[in-house]
C-alpha positions as protocol buffer text, in pm:
chain_id: "A"
residue {
  index: 1
  type: MET
  ca { x: -2936 y: 5287 z: -775 }
}
residue {
  index: 2
  type: ALA
  ca { x: -2706 y: 5303 z: -473 }
}
residue {
  index: 3
  type: THR
  ca { x: -2368 y: 5134 z: -499 }
}
residue {
  index: 4
  type: THR
  ca { x: -2305 y: 4865 z: -238 }
}
residue {
  index: 5
  type: ILE
  ca { x: -2014 y: 4954 z: -16 }
}
residue {
  index: 6
  type: ILE
  ca { x: -1769 y: 4666 z: 16 }
}
residue {
  index: 7
  type: THR
  ca { x: -1624 y: 4697 z: 364 }
}
residue {
  index: 8
  type: ALA
  ca { x: -1289 y: 4564 z: 481 }
}
residue {
  index: 9
  type: ALA
  ca { x: -1473 y: 4336 z: 724 }
}
residue {
  index: 10
  type: LEU
  ca { x: -1671 y: 4183 z: 437 }
}
residue {
  index: 11
  type: VAL
  ca { x: -1357 y: 4127 z: 233 }
}
residue {
  index: 12
  type: GLN
  ca { x: -1186 y: 3968 z: 533 }
}
residue {
  index: 13
  type: ALA
  ca { x: -1484 y: 3738 z: 591 }
}
residue {
  index: 14
  type: LEU
  ca { x: -1471 y: 3614 z: 231 }
}
residue {
  index: 15
  type: ARG
  ca { x: -1094 y: 3574 z: 252 }
}
residue {
  index: 16
  type: ALA
  ca { x: -1136 y: 3360 z: 566 }
}
residue {
  index: 17
  type: ARG
  ca { x: -1379 y: 3136 z: 378 }
}
residue {
  index: 18
  type: THR
  ca { x: -1186 y: 3098 z: 55 }
}
residue {
  index: 19
  type: GLY
  ca { x: -821 y: 3173 z: 133 }
}
residue {
  index: 20
  type: ALA
  ca { x: -807 y: 3393 z: -178 }
}
residue {
  index: 21
  type: GLY
  ca { x: -627 y: 3726 z: -206 }
}
residue {
  index: 22
  type: MET
  ca { x: -779 y: 4051 z: -79 }
}
residue {
  index: 23
  type: MET
  ca { x: -832 y: 4205 z: -424 }
}
residue {
  index: 24
  type: ASP
  ca { x: -982 y: 3883 z: -562 }
}
residue {
  index: 25
  type: CYS
  ca { x: -1227 y: 3881 z: -271 }
}
residue {
  index: 26
  type: LYS
  ca { x: -1313 y: 4247 z: -322 }
}
residue {
  index: 27
  type: ARG
  ca { x: -1381 y: 4196 z: -694 }
}
residue {
  index: 28
  type: ALA
  ca { x: -1594 y: 3888 z: -622 }
}
residue {
  index: 29
  type: LEU
  ca { x: -1802 y: 4082 z: -369 }
}
residue {
  index: 30
  type: GLU
  ca { x: -1844 y: 4376 z: -606 }
}
residue {
  index: 31
  type: SER
  ca { x: -1972 y: 4143 z: -879 }
}
residue {
  index: 32
  type: VAL
  ca { x: -2258 y: 4019 z: -656 }
}
residue {
  index: 33
  type: ALA
  ca { x: -2340 y: 4344 z: -477 }
}
residue {
  index: 34
  type: GLY
  ca { x: -2176 y: 4239 z: -151 }
}
residue {
  index: 35
  type: ASP
  ca { x: -2357 y: 3905 z: -112 }
}
residue {
  index: 36
  type: LEU
  ca { x: -2105 y: 3702 z: 90 }
}
residue {
  index: 37
  type: ASP
  ca { x: -2257 y: 3359 z: 17 }
}
residue {
  index: 38
  type: ALA
  ca { x: -2291 y: 3430 z: -357 }
}
residue {
  index: 39
  type: ALA
  ca { x: -1933 y: 3558 z: -373 }
}
residue {
  index: 40
  type: ALA
  ca { x: -1801 y: 3248 z: -196 }
}
residue {
  index: 41
  type: GLU
  ca { x: -1995 y: 3022 z: -434 }
}
residue {
  index: 42
  type: ALA
  ca { x: -1869 y: 3216 z: -737 }
}
residue {
  index: 43
  type: MET
  ca { x: -1511 y: 3184 z: -617 }
}
residue {
  index: 44
  type: ARG
  ca { x: -1554 y: 2812 z: -560 }
}
residue {
  index: 45
  type: LYS
  ca { x: -1677 y: 2773 z: -918 }
}
residue {
  index: 46
  type: SER
  ca { x: -1389 y: 2984 z: -1041 }
}
residue {
  index: 47
  type: GLY
  ca { x: -1152 y: 2767 z: -840 }
}
residue {
  index: 48
  type: GLN
  ca { x: -1288 y: 2457 z: -1009 }
}
residue {
  index: 49
  type: ILE
  ca { x: -1235 y: 2615 z: -1350 }
}
residue {
  index: 50
  type: GLN
  ca { x: -878 y: 2707 z: -1257 }
}
residue {
  index: 51
  type: ALA
  ca { x: -815 y: 2354 z: -1131 }
}
residue {
  index: 52
  type: GLU
  ca { x: -938 y: 2208 z: -1460 }
}
residue {
  index: 53
  type: LYS
  ca { x: -718 y: 2445 z: -1661 }
}
residue {
  index: 54
  type: LYS
  ca { x: -411 y: 2360 z: -1454 }
}
residue {
  index: 55
  type: SER
  ca { x: -473 y: 1983 z: -1444 }
}
residue {
  index: 56
  type: GLY
  ca { x: -272 y: 1928 z: -1763 }
}
residue {
  index: 57
  type: ARG
  ca { x: 43 y: 2088 z: -1624 }
}
residue {
  index: 58
  type: ILE
  ca { x: 316 y: 1859 z: -1497 }
}
residue {
  index: 59
  type: ALA
  ca { x: 321 y: 1818 z: -1119 }
}
residue {
  index: 60
  type: ALA
  ca { x: 647 y: 1640 z: -1035 }
}
residue {
  index: 61
  type: GLU
  ca { x: 733 y: 1799 z: -701 }
}
residue {
  index: 62
  type: GLY
  ca { x: 552 y: 1733 z: -375 }
}
residue {
  index: 63
  type: LEU
  ca { x: 548 y: 1546 z: -48 }
}
residue {
  index: 64
  type: ILE
  ca { x: 538 y: 1192 z: 84 }
}
residue {
  index: 65
  type: ILE
  ca { x: 326 y: 1153 z: 398 }
}
residue {
  index: 66
  type: ILE
  ca { x: 309 y: 852 z: 630 }
}
residue {
  index: 67
  type: LYS
  ca { x: 44 y: 808 z: 901 }
}
residue {
  index: 68
  type: SER
  ca { x: -21 y: 510 z: 1128 }
}
residue {
  index: 69
  type: ASN
  ca { x: -272 y: 396 z: 1388 }
}
residue {
  index: 70
  type: GLU
  ca { x: -141 y: 144 z: 1639 }
}
residue {
  index: 71
  type: SER
  ca { x: -488 y: 49 z: 1765 }
}
residue {
  index: 72
  type: THR
  ca { x: -616 y: -48 z: 1418 }
}
residue {
  index: 73
  type: GLY
  ca { x: -283 y: -184 z: 1294 }
}
residue {
  index: 74
  type: LEU
  ca { x: -308 y: 33 z: 984 }
}
residue {
  index: 75
  type: ALA
  ca { x: -56 y: 263 z: 820 }
}
residue {
  index: 76
  type: ILE
  ca { x: -76 y: 471 z: 507 }
}
residue {
  index: 77
  type: ILE
  ca { x: 179 y: 621 z: 270 }
}
residue {
  index: 78
  type: LEU
  ca { x: 57 y: 892 z: 34 }
}
residue {
  index: 79
  type: GLU
  ca { x: 207 y: 1109 z: -240 }
}
residue {
  index: 80
  type: MET
  ca { x: 75 y: 1460 z: -303 }
}
residue {
  index: 81
  type: ASN
  ca { x: 219 y: 1646 z: -600 }
}
residue {
  index: 82
  type: CYS
  ca { x: 257 y: 2009 z: -706 }
}
residue {
  index: 83
  type: GLU
  ca { x: 456 y: 2186 z: -976 }
}
residue {
  index: 84
  type: THR
  ca { x: 736 y: 2354 z: -783 }
}
residue {
  index: 85
  type: ASP
  ca { x: 957 y: 2294 z: -482 }
}
residue {
  index: 86
  type: PHE
  ca { x: 844 y: 2634 z: -352 }
}
residue {
  index: 87
  type: VAL
  ca { x: 480 y: 2523 z: -321 }
}
residue {
  index: 88
  type: SER
  ca { x: 583 y: 2186 z: -178 }
}
residue {
  index: 89
  type: ARG
  ca { x: 717 y: 2382 z: 120 }
}
residue {
  index: 90
  type: ASP
  ca { x: 405 y: 2600 z: 151 }
}
residue {
  index: 91
  type: THR
  ca { x: 218 y: 2557 z: 481 }
}
residue {
  index: 92
  type: ASN
  ca { x: -121 y: 2530 z: 310 }
}
residue {
  index: 93
  type: PHE
  ca { x: 4 y: 2254 z: 80 }
}
residue {
  index: 94
  type: LYS
  ca { x: 167 y: 2066 z: 368 }
}
residue {
  index: 95
  type: GLN
  ca { x: -147 y: 2088 z: 582 }
}
residue {
  index: 96
  type: PHE
  ca { x: -364 y: 1962 z: 296 }
}
residue {
  index: 97
  type: ALA
  ca { x: -133 y: 1665 z: 234 }
}
residue {
  index: 98
  type: GLU
  ca { x: -122 y: 1576 z: 605 }
}
residue {
  index: 99
  type: LYS
  ca { x: -498 y: 1616 z: 645 }
}
residue {
  index: 100
  type: THR
  ca { x: -569 y: 1405 z: 335 }
}
residue {
  index: 101
  type: ALA
  ca { x: -344 y: 1124 z: 456 }
}
residue {
  index: 102
  type: GLN
  ca { x: -510 y: 1125 z: 798 }
}
residue {
  index: 103
  type: CYS
  ca { x: -853 y: 1119 z: 633 }
}
residue {
  index: 104
  type: ALA
  ca { x: -753 y: 817 z: 424 }
}
residue {
  index: 105
  type: LEU
  ca { x: -624 y: 637 z: 733 }
}
residue {
  index: 106
  type: ASP
  ca { x: -933 y: 717 z: 942 }
}
residue {
  index: 107
  type: HIS
  ca { x: -1166 y: 592 z: 667 }
}
residue {
  index: 108
  type: LYS
  ca { x: -943 y: 296 z: 571 }
}
residue {
  index: 109
  type: ILE
  ca { x: -932 y: 405 z: 209 }
}
residue {
  index: 110
  type: GLU
  ca { x: -707 y: 210 z: -25 }
}
residue {
  index: 111
  type: SER
  ca { x: -710 y: 408 z: -352 }
}
residue {
  index: 112
  type: VAL
  ca { x: -725 y: 764 z: -484 }
}
residue {
  index: 113
  type: ALA
  ca { x: -1074 y: 776 z: -641 }
}
residue {
  index: 114
  type: PRO
  ca { x: -1279 y: 707 z: -326 }
}
residue {
  index: 115
  type: LEU
  ca { x: -1055 y: 935 z: -121 }
}
residue {
  index: 116
  type: LEU
  ca { x: -1129 y: 1232 z: -348 }
}
residue {
  index: 117
  type: THR
  ca { x: -1502 y: 1201 z: -276 }
}
residue {
  index: 118
  type: THR
  ca { x: -1453 y: 1158 z: 100 }
}
residue {
  index: 119
  type: THR
  ca { x: -1561 y: 1450 z: 320 }
}
residue {
  index: 120
  type: PHE
  ca { x: -1335 y: 1615 z: 576 }
}
residue {
  index: 121
  type: ALA
  ca { x: -1503 y: 1606 z: 918 }
}
residue {
  index: 122
  type: ASP
  ca { x: -1400 y: 1960 z: 1016 }
}
residue {
  index: 123
  type: SER
  ca { x: -1494 y: 2151 z: 699 }
}
residue {
  index: 124
  type: GLY
  ca { x: -1769 y: 1936 z: 547 }
}
residue {
  index: 125
  type: GLU
  ca { x: -1594 y: 1969 z: 210 }
}
residue {
  index: 126
  type: THR
  ca { x: -1472 y: 1676 z: 2 }
}
residue {
  index: 127
  type: VAL
  ca { x: -1103 y: 1618 z: -56 }
}
residue {
  index: 128
  type: GLU
  ca { x: -1152 y: 1708 z: -423 }
}
residue {
  index: 129
  type: LYS
  ca { x: -1332 y: 2039 z: -353 }
}
residue {
  index: 130
  type: THR
  ca { x: -1059 y: 2129 z: -104 }
}
residue {
  index: 131
  type: ARG
  ca { x: -795 y: 2044 z: -364 }
}
residue {
  index: 132
  type: GLU
  ca { x: -964 y: 2266 z: -622 }
}
residue {
  index: 133
  type: ALA
  ca { x: -973 y: 2556 z: -378 }
}
residue {
  index: 134
  type: LEU
  ca { x: -603 y: 2507 z: -304 }
}
residue {
  index: 135
  type: VAL
  ca { x: -520 y: 2509 z: -676 }
}
residue {
  index: 136
  type: ALA
  ca { x: -697 y: 2845 z: -703 }
}
residue {
  index: 137
  type: LYS
  ca { x: -516 y: 2980 z: -398 }
}
residue {
  index: 138
  type: LEU
  ca { x: -162 y: 2861 z: -482 }
}
residue {
  index: 139
  type: GLY
  ca { x: -186 y: 2882 z: -860 }
}
residue {
  index: 140
  type: GLU
  ca { x: -38 y: 2540 z: -931 }
}
residue {
  index: 141
  type: ASN
  ca { x: -160 y: 2201 z: -1042 }
}
residue {
  index: 142
  type: ILE
  ca { x: -198 y: 1995 z: -725 }
}
residue {
  index: 143
  type: GLN
  ca { x: -264 y: 1622 z: -754 }
}
residue {
  index: 144
  type: LEU
  ca { x: -320 y: 1335 z: -514 }
}
residue {
  index: 145
  type: ARG
  ca { x: -112 y: 1086 z: -708 }
}
residue {
  index: 146
  type: ARG
  ca { x: -116 y: 759 z: -514 }
}
residue {
  index: 147
  type: LEU
  ca { x: -148 y: 592 z: -176 }
}
residue {
  index: 148
  type: THR
  ca { x: -105 y: 250 z: -18 }
}
residue {
  index: 149
  type: LEU
  ca { x: -284 y: 131 z: 294 }
}
residue {
  index: 150
  type: VAL
  ca { x: -78 y: -124 z: 488 }
}
residue {
  index: 151
  type: HIS
  ca { x: -250 y: -380 z: 710 }
}
residue {
  index: 152
  type: THR
  ca { x: -21 y: -504 z: 987 }
}
residue {
  index: 153
  type: GLN
  ca { x: -23 y: -882 z: 1011 }
}
residue {
  index: 154
  type: PRO
  ca { x: -74 y: -1040 z: 1357 }
}
residue {
  index: 155
  type: GLY
  ca { x: 250 y: -1025 z: 1556 }
}
residue {
  index: 156
  type: ALA
  ca { x: 430 y: -824 z: 1288 }
}
residue {
  index: 157
  type: THR
  ca { x: 631 y: -505 z: 1341 }
}
residue {
  index: 158
  type: LEU
  ca { x: 603 y: -197 z: 1122 }
}
residue {
  index: 159
  type: GLY
  ca { x: 893 y: 35 z: 1049 }
}
residue {
  index: 160
  type: ALA
  ca { x: 839 y: 370 z: 878 }
}
residue {
  index: 161
  type: TYR
  ca { x: 1063 y: 657 z: 777 }
}
residue {
  index: 162
  type: VAL
  ca { x: 1029 y: 971 z: 565 }
}
residue {
  index: 163
  type: HIS
  ca { x: 1342 y: 1148 z: 440 }
}
residue {
  index: 164
  type: MET
  ca { x: 1305 y: 1525 z: 394 }
}
residue {
  index: 165
  type: GLY
  ca { x: 943 y: 1479 z: 292 }
}
residue {
  index: 166
  type: ARG
  ca { x: 1063 y: 1342 z: -44 }
}
residue {
  index: 167
  type: ILE
  ca { x: 1105 y: 965 z: 5 }
}
residue {
  index: 168
  type: GLY
  ca { x: 905 y: 743 z: 238 }
}
residue {
  index: 169
  type: VAL
  ca { x: 908 y: 375 z: 329 }
}
residue {
  index: 170
  type: ILE
  ca { x: 688 y: 142 z: 530 }
}
residue {
  index: 171
  type: VAL
  ca { x: 835 y: -203 z: 595 }
}
residue {
  index: 172
  type: GLN
  ca { x: 668 y: -491 z: 776 }
}
residue {
  index: 173
  type: LEU
  ca { x: 871 y: -753 z: 965 }
}
residue {
  index: 174
  type: LYS
  ca { x: 797 y: -1090 z: 1114 }
}
residue {
  index: 175
  type: GLY
  ca { x: 1019 y: -1108 z: 1421 }
}
residue {
  index: 176
  type: GLY
  ca { x: 1273 y: -843 z: 1509 }
}
residue {
  index: 177
  type: ASP
  ca { x: 1188 y: -520 z: 1689 }
}
residue {
  index: 178
  type: GLU
  ca { x: 1093 y: -159 z: 1616 }
}
residue {
  index: 179
  type: GLN
  ca { x: 1455 y: -42 z: 1590 }
}
residue {
  index: 180
  type: LEU
  ca { x: 1539 y: -309 z: 1332 }
}
residue {
  index: 181
  type: ALA
  ca { x: 1225 y: -219 z: 1138 }
}
residue {
  index: 182
  type: LYS
  ca { x: 1319 y: 150 z: 1137 }
}
residue {
  index: 183
  type: ASP
  ca { x: 1678 y: 71 z: 1035 }
}
residue {
  index: 184
  type: LEU
  ca { x: 1549 y: -133 z: 743 }
}
residue {
  index: 185
  type: ALA
  ca { x: 1311 y: 147 z: 639 }
}
residue {
  index: 186
  type: MET
  ca { x: 1608 y: 386 z: 631 }
}
residue {
  index: 187
  type: HIS
  ca { x: 1811 y: 130 z: 436 }
}
residue {
  index: 188
  type: ILE
  ca { x: 1535 y: 92 z: 176 }
}
residue {
  index: 189
  type: ILE
  ca { x: 1520 y: 469 z: 134 }
}
residue {
  index: 190
  type: ALA
  ca { x: 1896 y: 481 z: 71 }
}
residue {
  index: 191
  type: SER
  ca { x: 1938 y: 168 z: -141 }
}
residue {
  index: 192
  type: ASN
  ca { x: 1605 y: 148 z: -327 }
}
residue {
  index: 193
  type: PRO
  ca { x: 1571 y: -231 z: -371 }
}
residue {
  index: 194
  type: ALA
  ca { x: 1324 y: -344 z: -637 }
}
residue {
  index: 195
  type: VAL
  ca { x: 1225 y: -670 z: -465 }
}
residue {
  index: 196
  type: ILE
  ca { x: 1272 y: -849 z: -133 }
}
residue {
  index: 197
  type: SER
  ca { x: 1460 y: -1153 z: -262 }
}
residue {
  index: 198
  type: ALA
  ca { x: 1650 y: -1237 z: -581 }
}
residue {
  index: 199
  type: LYS
  ca { x: 1390 y: -1505 z: -651 }
}
residue {
  index: 200
  type: ASP
  ca { x: 1133 y: -1227 z: -687 }
}
residue {
  index: 201
  type: ILE
  ca { x: 1310 y: -1082 z: -993 }
}
residue {
  index: 202
  type: SER
  ca { x: 1115 y: -1171 z: -1306 }
}
residue {
  index: 203
  type: GLU
  ca { x: 1257 y: -1408 z: -1565 }
}
residue {
  index: 204
  type: GLN
  ca { x: 1210 y: -1139 z: -1829 }
}
residue {
  index: 205
  type: ILE
  ca { x: 1435 y: -893 z: -1642 }
}
residue {
  index: 206
  type: LEU
  ca { x: 1696 y: -1163 z: -1577 }
}
residue {
  index: 207
  type: ALA
  ca { x: 1698 y: -1271 z: -1942 }
}
residue {
  index: 208
  type: LYS
  ca { x: 1744 y: -912 z: -2059 }
}
residue {
  index: 209
  type: GLU
  ca { x: 2025 y: -847 z: -1812 }
}
residue {
  index: 210
  type: ARG
  ca { x: 2198 y: -1175 z: -1907 }
}
residue {
  index: 211
  type: GLU
  ca { x: 2182 y: -1070 z: -2272 }
}
residue {
  index: 212
  type: ILE
  ca { x: 2345 y: -733 z: -2197 }
}
residue {
  index: 213
  type: ILE
  ca { x: 2613 y: -882 z: -1971 }
}
residue {
  index: 214
  type: SER
  ca { x: 2691 y: -1158 z: -2224 }
}
residue {
  index: 215
  type: ALA
  ca { x: 2738 y: -906 z: -2505 }
}
residue {
  index: 216
  type: GLN
  ca { x: 2977 y: -706 z: -2290 }
}
residue {
  index: 217
  type: ALA
  ca { x: 3170 y: -1017 z: -2187 }
}
residue {
  index: 218
  type: GLN
  ca { x: 3198 y: -1148 z: -2545 }
}
residue {
  index: 219
  type: ALA
  ca { x: 3365 y: -821 z: -2643 }
}
residue {
  index: 220
  type: SER
  ca { x: 3650 y: -898 z: -2402 }
}
residue {
  index: 221
  type: GLY
  ca { x: 3782 y: -1168 z: -2636 }
}
residue {
  index: 222
  type: LYS
  ca { x: 3847 y: -1408 z: -2347 }
}
residue {
  index: 223
  type: PRO
  ca { x: 3791 y: -1788 z: -2365 }
}
residue {
  index: 224
  type: GLN
  ca { x: 3427 y: -1901 z: -2344 }
}
residue {
  index: 225
  type: ALA
  ca { x: 3479 y: -2074 z: -2009 }
}
residue {
  index: 226
  type: VAL
  ca { x: 3603 y: -1747 z: -1860 }
}
residue {
  index: 227
  type: ILE
  ca { x: 3321 y: -1553 z: -2025 }
}
residue {
  index: 228
  type: ASP
  ca { x: 3062 y: -1790 z: -1875 }
}
residue {
  index: 229
  type: LYS
  ca { x: 3203 y: -1731 z: -1527 }
}
residue {
  index: 230
  type: MET
  ca { x: 3206 y: -1354 z: -1586 }
}
residue {
  index: 231
  type: VAL
  ca { x: 2841 y: -1359 z: -1689 }
}
residue {
  index: 232
  type: GLU
  ca { x: 2731 y: -1561 z: -1387 }
}
residue {
  index: 233
  type: GLY
  ca { x: 2933 y: -1343 z: -1149 }
}
residue {
  index: 234
  type: ARG
  ca { x: 2792 y: -1020 z: -1288 }
}
residue {
  index: 235
  type: LEU
  ca { x: 2440 y: -1158 z: -1294 }
}
residue {
  index: 236
  type: ASN
  ca { x: 2467 y: -1259 z: -929 }
}
residue {
  index: 237
  type: LYS
  ca { x: 2592 y: -911 z: -845 }
}
residue {
  index: 238
  type: PHE
  ca { x: 2298 y: -760 z: -1034 }
}
residue {
  index: 239
  type: CYS
  ca { x: 2054 y: -976 z: -834 }
}
residue {
  index: 240
  type: ASP
  ca { x: 2216 y: -873 z: -505 }
}
residue {
  index: 241
  type: GLU
  ca { x: 2190 y: -505 z: -596 }
}
residue {
  index: 242
  type: MET
  ca { x: 1826 y: -541 z: -701 }
}
residue {
  index: 243
  type: SER
  ca { x: 1708 y: -739 z: -397 }
}
residue {
  index: 244
  type: LEU
  ca { x: 1679 y: -614 z: -39 }
}
residue {
  index: 245
  type: LEU
  ca { x: 1821 y: -934 z: 111 }
}
residue {
  index: 246
  type: GLY
  ca { x: 2129 y: -924 z: -112 }
}
residue {
  index: 247
  type: GLN
  ca { x: 2220 y: -560 z: -53 }
}
residue {
  index: 248
  type: ALA
  ca { x: 2499 y: -454 z: 183 }
}
residue {
  index: 249
  type: PHE
  ca { x: 2336 y: -306 z: 493 }
}
residue {
  index: 250
  type: VAL
  ca { x: 2389 y: 72 z: 491 }
}
residue {
  index: 251
  type: LYS
  ca { x: 2470 y: 95 z: 863 }
}
residue {
  index: 252
  type: ASP
  ca { x: 2719 y: -194 z: 842 }
}
residue {
  index: 253
  type: PRO
  ca { x: 2832 y: -276 z: 485 }
}
residue {
  index: 254
  type: THR
  ca { x: 3026 y: -579 z: 610 }
}
residue {
  index: 255
  type: VAL
  ca { x: 2699 y: -774 z: 626 }
}
residue {
  index: 256
  type: CYS
  ca { x: 2412 y: -801 z: 381 }
}
residue {
  index: 257
  type: VAL
  ca { x: 2052 y: -741 z: 486 }
}
residue {
  index: 258
  type: GLY
  ca { x: 1977 y: -1112 z: 459 }
}
residue {
  index: 259
  type: GLN
  ca { x: 2249 y: -1193 z: 711 }
}
residue {
  index: 260
  type: LEU
  ca { x: 2130 y: -915 z: 943 }
}
residue {
  index: 261
  type: LEU
  ca { x: 1776 y: -1051 z: 941 }
}
residue {
  index: 262
  type: ALA
  ca { x: 1890 y: -1409 z: 997 }
}
residue {
  index: 263
  type: SER
  ca { x: 2098 y: -1307 z: 1301 }
}
residue {
  index: 264
  type: SER
  ca { x: 1794 y: -1122 z: 1439 }
}
residue {
  index: 265
  type: GLY
  ca { x: 1550 y: -1405 z: 1375 }
}
residue {
  index: 266
  type: ALA
  ca { x: 1343 y: -1180 z: 1150 }
}
residue {
  index: 267
  type: GLU
  ca { x: 1212 y: -1175 z: 795 }
}
residue {
  index: 268
  type: VAL
  ca { x: 1063 y: -908 z: 571 }
}
residue {
  index: 269
  type: ILE
  ca { x: 695 y: -961 z: 493 }
}
residue {
  index: 270
  type: ASN
  ca { x: 659 y: -665 z: 257 }
}
residue {
  index: 271
  type: PHE
  ca { x: 762 y: -305 z: 201 }
}
residue {
  index: 272
  type: VAL
  ca { x: 641 y: -3 z: 5 }
}
residue {
  index: 273
  type: ARG
  ca { x: 864 y: 284 z: -104 }
}
residue {
  index: 274
  type: PHE
  ca { x: 743 y: 613 z: -255 }
}
residue {
  index: 275
  type: ALA
  ca { x: 972 y: 884 z: -394 }
}
residue {
  index: 276
  type: SER
  ca { x: 807 y: 1212 z: -483 }
}
residue {
  index: 277
  type: GLY
  ca { x: 778 y: 1258 z: -858 }
}
residue {
  index: 278
  type: GLU
  ca { x: 941 y: 927 z: -951 }
}
residue {
  index: 279
  type: GLY
  ca { x: 840 y: 818 z: -1299 }
}
residue {
  index: 280
  type: ILE
  ca { x: 712 y: 1166 z: -1392 }
}
residue {
  index: 281
  type: GLU
  ca { x: 907 y: 1324 z: -1675 }
}
residue {
  index: 282
  type: LYS
  ca { x: 987 y: 1683 z: -1586 }
}
residue {
  index: 283
  type: PRO
  ca { x: 985 y: 1940 z: -1867 }
}
residue {
  index: 284
  type: THR
  ca { x: 1324 y: 2075 z: -1974 }
}
residue {
  index: 285
  type: GLU
  ca { x: 1342 y: 2427 z: -2104 }
}
residue {
  index: 286
  type: ASN
  ca { x: 1608 y: 2558 z: -2339 }
}
residue {
  index: 287
  type: PHE
  ca { x: 1703 y: 2892 z: -2179 }
}
residue {
  index: 288
  type: ALA
  ca { x: 1823 y: 3051 z: -2504 }
}
residue {
  index: 289
  type: GLU
  ca { x: 1505 y: 2952 z: -2687 }
}
residue {
  index: 290
  type: ALA
  ca { x: 1292 y: 3083 z: -2401 }
}
residue {
  index: 291
  type: VAL
  ca { x: 1469 y: 3421 z: -2414 }
}
residue {
  index: 292
  type: MET
  ca { x: 1432 y: 3444 z: -2793 }
}
residue {
  index: 293
  type: ALA
  ca { x: 1061 y: 3360 z: -2767 }
}
residue {
  index: 294
  type: GLN
  ca { x: 1019 y: 3637 z: -2510 }
}
residue {
  index: 295
  type: VAL
  ca { x: 1206 y: 3885 z: -2731 }
}
residue {
  index: 296
  type: LYS
  ca { x: 994 y: 3800 z: -3035 }
}
residue {
  index: 297
  type: SER
  ca { x: 671 y: 3829 z: -2838 }
}
residue {
  index: 298
  type: SER
  ca { x: 768 y: 4183 z: -2730 }
}
residue {
  index: 299
  type: GLU
  ca { x: 846 y: 4302 z: -3084 }
}
């Protein structure tokens, strides 16, 4: 039986479809006697298998993407993760993250699960199938971790800012202007407030912090009246540092954000802040142990 000749044009055609390497495409074509459609399908299945194998690996690097649509009053902030900083800077990864965020905004999607099953208009592939193919191409675990769709309230102003692709903020103001909103978004990136106002801090957190501060103050050996004042002073400082309104404004530390807003006749309705990889525990490797393991494996 005659052997099917795998031409360079056929390999290039499969590569254009799948984004895989030249040799991978050539091997896939050889395994199905040059059938382009069958090779593409086989590589898609292989990509899914690779994605499943890599899904357990820690993906703590990545990008934060923000998209907005003035006509609909919607904005979205999305986190896409990968394993290494190198891949986070890869053009294919960046394009997938941007495209996924735009898809979520266009379809007004508010959570990850429905977004994964949504189809891209240009390719006809779902977000999940495209992700699997990218895992196969880049060789890393890639995950759509989270997203938040922001609905602009009537008359409100949105401010958004992304710092180096790693931290992003959307803040919504009642009153004020676009510049103030952007300044506040930049402030939130820098200062990372947990809540808008001190009154939003939970009683559980306050009680725990009071307990810690009290123990520290008691160790000073000072009179109880002085200790009580120390505790209240430190607790107030803690609340200021935790809350957006109590923080010193980064562009002018002589005023707090609350004072800035009051002078501008504005108030913060809400904000959302994403930092890439926050809350994900990155693996730490002991270099000496890794070297010894490599030496033993080569014996």
